[in-house]
C-alpha positions in Angstrom: 196.6 173.7 13.5 199.9 172.2 14.6 200.4 172.3 18.4 196.9 173.7 19.1 194.3 172.1 21.3 191.1 170.7 19.6 187.8 171.9 21.1 185.5 169.2 22.4 181.8 169.1 22.6 179.8 166.7 24.8 176.0 167.2 24.5 173.0 165.6 26.0 169.4 165.5 24.8 166.5 163.7 26.3 164.9 163.2 22.9 167.7 160.9 21.5 168.2 157.3 22.7 171.1 156.1 20.5 174.6 157.3 20.0 176.4 155.7 17.1 179.5 156.7 15.1 179.7 155.0 11.7 183.1 155.0 10.0 183.6 155.1 6.2 180.2 156.6 5.6 179.0 160.1 4.6 175.3 159.5 5.3 173.1 157.8 7.8 170.6 155.0 7.2 167.5 156.4 5.6 165.4 156.6 8.8 168.2 158.4 10.8 169.3 162.0 11.0 172.9 163.2 10.6 173.9 164.9 13.8 177.6 165.2 13.1 180.0 164.3 10.2 183.7 164.5 9.6 186.8 162.4 9.4 188.1 159.5 11.5 191.3 160.5 13.4 193.6 159.0 16.0 197.1 159.0 17.3 200.0 157.5 15.2 200.7 153.9 15.9 204.1 154.6 17.3 203.0 157.3 19.8 202.7 156.3 23.5 199.3 158.0 24.1 195.8 156.7 24.1 194.8 155.3 20.7 191.1 156.2 20.5 189.4 156.8 17.2 187.4 160.1 17.1 185.1 161.4 14.5 186.5 165.0 14.0 184.4 167.7 12.5 184.8 168.1 8.7 185.7 171.8 9.4 188.0 171.5 12.5 188.8 174.4 14.7 191.5 175.0 17.3 191.3 176.6 20.8 192.6 180.2 20.6 195.8 180.8 22.6 196.6 177.0 22.9 199.7 177.0 20.7 202.3 175.7 23.2 204.5 172.8 22.1 203.9 170.4 25.0 204.3 167.1 23.1 200.7 166.1 23.9 198.6 163.8 21.7 198.4 164.6 18.0 195.5 163.7 15.8 196.1 162.2 12.3 193.7 161.2 9.6 193.0 157.5 9.5 193.5 156.2 5.9 192.5 153.1 4.1 195.0 150.7 2.5 194.1 148.3 -0.3 196.1 145.5 1.2 193.5 145.3 4.0 190.3 146.3 2.2 189.0 145.7 -1.3 189.7 148.5 -3.7 187.3 149.4 -5.3 185.0 150.4 -3.7 187.6 151.8 -1.3 190.4 154.1 -2.5 194.0 153.5 -1.3 195.4 156.2 1.1 192.1 158.2 1.3 191.0 159.6 4.6 188.1 157.7 6.2 184.9 159.7 6.7 182.4 159.2 9.5 178.9 160.2 10.6 
């Protein structure tokens, strides 16, 4: 939702030894297990804040009561352009998935 904070999750498990986010995929390699999937998002190129790419859940939520307009960072879908990647197999202006 516009002007709402995005919840964040940081988890630890002693049974996993690798953390890897794979952009432009909807599945993991055959011997791996999907732990998380969604869409690659970041700030707009002309905003002054940190430009970190995040894999945002495919069903995003917002923090209740966080609707103040404080001009903080905004998240936007990262989209593909055919002038930088071959189309097909990619589709111009489509949001990039991630696992």
